[in-house]
ZADREN-265326 format. One record per residue (C-alpha): x, y negated, z. Coordinates in steps of 0.02 Angstrom, whole numbers, padded with zeros to 5 digits, always signed. Each point is the difference from the previous one (the first is absolute). Layout:
residues N
XYZ;...
END
This chain:
residues 522
-01640+00096+01686;+00189+00015-00017;+00080+00058+00163;+00117-00123+00084;+00184+00047-00002;+00069+00048+00170;+00159-00091+00048;+00143+00092+00082;+00076-00068+00163;+00150-00064-00100;-00114-00093-00121;-00100-00074+00144;+00160-00063+00083;+00062-00072-00164;-00167-00088-00031;+00022-00100+00160;+00165-00074-00059;+00020-00143-00121;+00076+00027-00173;+00183-00029-00039;-00031-00158-00102;-00076-00083+00154;+00157+00029+00104;+00112-00054-00144;-00097-00163-00020;-00001-00038+00186;+00184+00042+00016;+00048-00116-00143;-00106-00142+00071;+00076+00022+00173;+00174-00004-00076;-00042-00162-00093;-00073-00077+00159;+00156+00042+00099;+00109-00080-00134;-00105-00158+00008;+00010-00006+00189;+00190+00016-00006;+00006-00135-00134;-00107-00118+00106;+00108+00028+00154;+00165-00031-00088;-00060-00148-00103;-00090-00093+00139;+00030+00060+00178;+00184+00045-00016;+00047-00124-00137;+00069-00134+00118;+00104+00122+00103;+00071+00078-00160;+00039-00173-00069;+00092-00049+00159;+00095+00164+00003;+00056-00021-00181;+00048-00182+00031;+00101+00048+00154;+00096+00135-00095;+00033-00122-00142;+00070-00132+00119;+00110+00129+00088;+00066+00062-00167;+00046-00177-00055;+00082-00035+00168;+00106+00158-00013;+00057-00050-00175;+00047-00175+00059;+00093+00068+00152;+00117+00095-00115;+00046-00159-00098;-00004-00129+00140;+00189-00030-00008;+00014+00000-00190;-00007-00138-00129;-00155+00079-00077;-00104-00024+00156;-00082-00163-00058;-00043+00072-00169;-00075+00154+00081;-00103-00108+00118;-00063-00103-00146;-00050+00156-00094;-00092+00073+00150;-00090-00163+00035;-00057-00016-00180;-00063+00179-00016;-00076+00026+00172;-00048-00176+00063;+00111+00013+00153;+00113-00119+00095;+00166+00045+00078;+00093-00075+00146;+00172+00043+00070;+00051-00054+00176;+00171+00004+00083;-00025+00080+00172;+00182-00007+00059;-00038-00155+00108;-00134-00025+00130;-00089-00119-00118;-00042+00082-00167;+00053-00092-00157;-00096+00024-00163;+00131+00037-00133;-00122+00036-00141;-00181-00051-00024;-00115+00020-00150;-00091-00147-00074;-00187-00008-00031;+00019-00006-00189;-00082+00173-00021;-00166-00049+00081;+00036+00059+00176;+00104-00075+00139;+00059+00064+00168;-00131+00002+00139;+00109+00045+00150;+00076-00119+00125;+00167+00015+00087;-00084+00072+00153;-00071+00137-00111;+00175+00031-00068;+00065+00029+00177;-00147+00116+00035;+00034+00100-00158;+00183+00016+00046;-00040+00057+00176;-00125+00131-00060;+00118+00060-00138;+00141+00020+00127;-00111+00113+00105;-00065+00096-00151;+00155+00067-00085;+00043-00158-00096;-00164-00033-00090;-00174-00064+00040;-00155-00056-00095;-00147-00105+00057;-00161-00066-00076;-00066-00171+00054;-00157-00092-00051;+00007-00167-00091;-00141-00124-00010;+00024-00138-00126;-00109-00151-00038;-00008-00093-00164;-00091-00166-00013;-00066-00083-00156;-00064-00171-00044;-00185-00023-00030;-00039+00040-00181;-00078-00169-00040;+00144-00098+00079;+00131+00104-00090;-00089-00016-00166;-00013-00187+00026;+00186-00016+00032;+00041+00110-00149;-00116-00105-00107;+00076-00166+00059;+00177+00067-00015;+00037-00043+00180;+00134+00100+00090;-00046+00103+00153;+00057-00079+00166;+00115+00131+00074;+00053-00099+00155;-00016+00046+00179;-00151-00110+00034;-00091+00073-00149;+00036+00179+00056;-00065-00039+00173;-00154-00079-00079;-00033+00153-00103;+00024+00112+00151;-00128-00098+00097;-00134-00033-00131;+00019+00118-00149;-00074+00176+00003;+00124+00145+00000;-00003+00175-00077;+00072+00139+00109;+00075+00149-00093;-00021+00177+00068;+00126+00057+00127;+00149+00086-00081;+00141+00099+00078;+00187-00014-00010;+00113+00153+00005;+00175-00029+00068;+00131+00135+00001;+00164-00025+00094;+00158+00104-00022;+00163-00023+00095;+00150+00012-00117;+00178+00019+00062;+00060-00017+00180;+00102-00115+00113;+00053-00163-00081;-00061+00062-00171;-00174+00041+00063;-00142-00081-00096;-00188+00012+00003;-00086+00028-00168;-00184-00048-00005;-00113+00038-00149;-00174-00073+00000;-00151+00034-00110;-00178-00062+00006;-00137+00131+00019;-00145-00059-00103;-00175+00030+00073;-00085+00146-00088;-00180-00043+00048;-00039-00070-00172;+00081+00152-00083;-00101+00117+00111;-00160-00089-00049;+00040+00019-00185;+00046+00182+00023;-00161+00032+00096;-00105-00062-00145;+00101+00105-00122;-00016+00153+00112;-00189-00017+00009;-00009-00001-00190;+00125+00145-00012;-00097+00101+00130;-00162-00013-00098;+00084+00043-00165;+00102+00146+00073;-00151+00075+00089;-00103-00012-00158;+00134+00084-00105;+00030+00129+00138;-00182+00052-00001;-00001+00019-00189;+00164+00097-00004;-00048+00108+00150;-00164+00054-00079;+00084+00032-00167;+00144+00102+00072;-00115+00096+00118;-00110+00056-00144;+00149+00040-00110;+00087+00106+00133;-00155+00081+00076;-00088+00046-00164;+00118+00144-00052;+00002+00065+00179;-00191-00001+00003;-00006+00094-00166;+00123+00129+00065;-00102+00018+00159;-00161+00034-00096;+00085+00135-00104;+00077+00075+00156;-00176+00017+00073;-00049+00099-00155;+00156+00106+00021;-00051+00038+00180;-00166+00066-00070;+00097+00129-00104;-00009-00096-00163;+00172+00046-00064;-00021-00062-00180;+00066-00172+00045;+00139-00108-00065;+00062-00140+00112;+00057-00139-00115;+00161-00094+00038;-00017-00172+00079;+00098-00161-00023;+00108+00028+00154;+00129+00134+00032;-00077+00065+00162;-00173+00017-00078;+00073+00082-00155;+00094+00127+00107;-00157+00032+00104;-00105+00029-00155;+00131+00116-00073;+00006+00099+00162;-00190+00014+00009;-00009+00053-00182;+00128+00136+00035;-00093+00052+00158;-00164+00010-00098;+00083+00115-00127;+00076+00109+00136;-00166+00011+00093;-00088+00049-00160;+00129+00136-00031;-00010+00062+00179;-00190+00001-00006;+00003+00101-00161;+00129+00122+00068;-00093+00017+00164;-00161+00042-00093;+00098+00127-00103;+00075+00077+00157;-00171+00016+00080;-00064+00082-00159;+00148+00120-00003;-00016+00043+00184;-00187+00025-00021;+00040+00121-00142;+00126+00093+00108;-00124+00010+00143;-00145+00050-00110;+00093+00144-00085;+00038+00105+00156;-00169-00041+00076;-00088+00057-00159;+00099+00162-00003;-00030+00034+00185;-00186-00033-00019;-00012+00104-00160;+00088+00153+00068;-00094-00009+00165;-00167-00005-00090;+00049+00147-00110;+00054+00100+00151;-00164-00043+00086;-00113+00044-00146;+00094+00153-00062;+00049+00126+00134;+00124+00082-00117;+00102-00162-00016;+00052+00002+00182;+00179+00043-00047;+00170-00041+00069;+00047-00091-00162;-00148-00120+00013;+00036-00032+00183;+00183-00038-00043;-00055-00127-00131;-00109-00087+00129;+00145+00000+00124;+00122-00068-00132;-00117-00141-00050;-00032-00041+00183;+00188-00012+00030;+00016-00110-00154;-00137-00114+00065;+00085-00007+00169;+00169-00043-00082;-00080-00143-00097;-00075-00076+00157;+00165+00023+00092;+00095-00089-00138;-00121-00146+00001;+00023-00017+00188;+00190+00008-00021;-00001-00140-00128;-00108-00108+00112;+00111+00029+00153;+00164-00026-00093;-00057-00161-00082;-00064-00069+00166;+00163+00052+00089;-00096+00108+00124;+00073+00167-00057;+00101+00092+00131;+00178+00016-00067;+00112+00105+00113;+00180-00004-00058;+00124+00134+00047;+00151+00086-00081;-00045+00147-00113;+00070+00097-00148;-00070-00070-00162;+00071+00149-00097;-00092+00130+00105;-00158-00106-00009;+00003+00009-00191;+00033+00187+00003;-00149+00029+00115;-00114-00098-00117;+00044+00115-00145;-00081+00145+00092;-00170-00082-00026;+00014+00013-00188;+00036+00189-00008;-00178+00045-00054;-00006-00143-00126;+00167+00054-00075;-00059+00179-00016;-00171-00039-00076;+00043-00145-00116;+00181+00042-00040;+00070-00165+00066;+00186-00028+00028;+00038-00105+00154;+00187-00016+00029;+00094-00077+00146;+00175-00065-00041;+00115-00046+00144;+00180+00022+00058;-00005-00022+00189;-00118-00012+00146;-00049-00179+00044;-00073-00073+00161;-00101-00161+00010;-00092-00099+00133;-00187-00006-00030;-00171+00075+00030;+00017+00177-00067;-00188+00021-00022;-00015-00161-00101;+00154+00035-00108;-00072+00173-00034;-00159-00088-00056;+00104-00110-00118;+00088+00149-00079;-00161+00100-00013;-00092-00143-00088;+00143-00034-00121;+00012+00184-00049;-00190+00009-00019;+00004-00154-00111;+00136+00080-00109;-00101+00162-00014;-00158-00095-00049;+00094-00084-00145;+00119+00143-00040;+00067+00024-00177;-00008+00147-00117;+00154+00077+00082;-00097+00009+00164;+00156-00052+00095;+00016-00112+00152;+00173-00039+00068;+00034-00063+00177;+00178-00068+00009;+00091-00051+00159;+00161-00104-00017;+00109-00091+00125;+00094-00162-00036;+00067-00140+00111;-00074+00074+00159;-00173+00007-00077;-00103+00146-00064;-00103-00016-00158;-00143+00120-00036;-00070+00008-00177;-00156+00090-00060;+00012+00021-00189;-00130+00059-00125;+00003+00010-00191;-00180-00052-00027;-00084-00143-00091;+00094-00139+00092;-00053-00178+00037;+00009-00148-00120;+00115-00145+00043;-00141-00126+00024;-00086+00117+00124;+00159+00052+00091;+00011-00155+00112;-00180+00024+00060;+00010+00186+00040;+00015-00031+00189;-00132-00137+00007;-00155+00024+00103;-00151+00067-00097;+00103+00016-00160;-00018+00143-00124;+00103+00019-00158;-00150+00047-00108;-00186-00026+00013;-00027+00187-00024;-00026+00083+00168;+00096+00162+00018;-00042+00115+00143;+00162+00055+00082;+00044+00184-00002;+00076-00020+00173;-00034-00138+00127;-00125-00142-00011;+00074-00118-00130;+00044-00132+00131;+00177+00061+00029;+00100-00148-00068;-00091-00126+00110;+00041+00106+00153;+00181+00024-00056;+00028-00187-00021;-00066-00046+00172;+00093+00140+00091;+00165-00049-00082;-00029-00183+00044;-00029+00052+00181;+00170+00088-00005;+00090-00150-00082;+00047+00116-00143;+00040-00048-00179;-00113+00075-00131;-00040-00014-00185;-00043+00087-00162;+00089+00018-00168;-00104+00060-00145;+00001+00011-00189;-00161+00021-00097;-00010+00177-00069;+00154+00062+00094;-00054+00006+00183;+00025-00093+00164;+00126-00004+00142;-00072-00054+00169;+00134-00029+00132;+00032-00066+00175;+00160-00034+00097;+00038-00002+00187;+00158-00011+00107;+00070+00166+00063;+00058+00035+00178;+00148+00108+00056;-00033+00185+00026;+00057-00007+00182;-00144-00117+00040;-00121+00143-00027;+00108+00115+00106;
END
């Protein structure tokens, strides 16, 4: 039976949540529903108030235009134009006397006549006087229209008899004929006081506000149909878009799960959207970098295992020989065991230094010290190596230089750089340490004339776990981890560092730090 896969806490938490396409679909449907609600409110509930507001602004605009031309010869033409286009009536009253006189009144030839009495005119004037010279009011109008009975009217039309439009006939119709009562409409009257004193006049513009109940009923039927159609289309579009947007994200997520399980041979294909394309490109790059780091880490472990195994093998071998053969208990054999033990201890120490420096837990104690004397003291360690192997290690400098830093760590930097140069020394067996001062900064260079580093490998020389060649070379001096330690110590000191190298000609490792005045040390 195949064992059941165990879910991580993150996977369990994710399993409780709904997929992205669900939230996209619901969000789109909610958005559509909100649009429909707003449409219903504005087309039914608020339609009448909007209509009245628009009508009021229209009447005020016409009244303002007429007020500007009330004393001109074009006033009548302007009134006629406004009445024709807007179905309004206009009245002008002379208010210089106690009794108002109508100086201009529109006719009913445009389908609408004035619905205000003289008492209403006085009321409008009074309210306008107390309201900055203008006032508007809406009044209800109930109108009745009576018709003859259909059979009687048809009979008269058939016989060619004229209709009796006399008073007695009207009274008869009012008493005996049925009547049809139209819905209550409203009349908007806007009054504006023009001029002052003897030239003061009252301009009144009226317009009928048509009942919108029938319009609302028609709109309600249309909105019901539109609601059904919009919701149907919204569901279809929401499902389509949700699948289209969520599918590439789901594919990227599945590949990312494989990446988390250390499957680095993945290529995240670009999606149809910029964000997904950028995400896939980033994950593809990350997969490549993780694969490279994993390979380099395995190589480092292999190299360190080799470095650890070599001194342990030698210590064990010499100890067994000294145990089995009494004549081999010599000072030379004991010295070899001591040397290999020290080498093993140095390797472990360097590994601990790298770990502490990279985690920012290393203890860096900065203080002023002489960099020149520090370099000179390091050269004393190579006396035996110079004598036995015929090496030439030269120190070139012009003056003594002081810097602010951790003397022990800077010594470690110099020692590792010199060791690295000795391990890759050229046929001339020469290593040059050069100290120069420029622009209040000191630059220290460690130069060898060895095999050098190719241009494509030069930019990776400081990277973690990186080695220039696959061939593992056991260092003559040190542990082979020097450059990693150098990089992290110099970063902790905010120093500039780098390497210049030409394949077949050698390498120049350097670092630069600001100098301090000599009196600071004093």
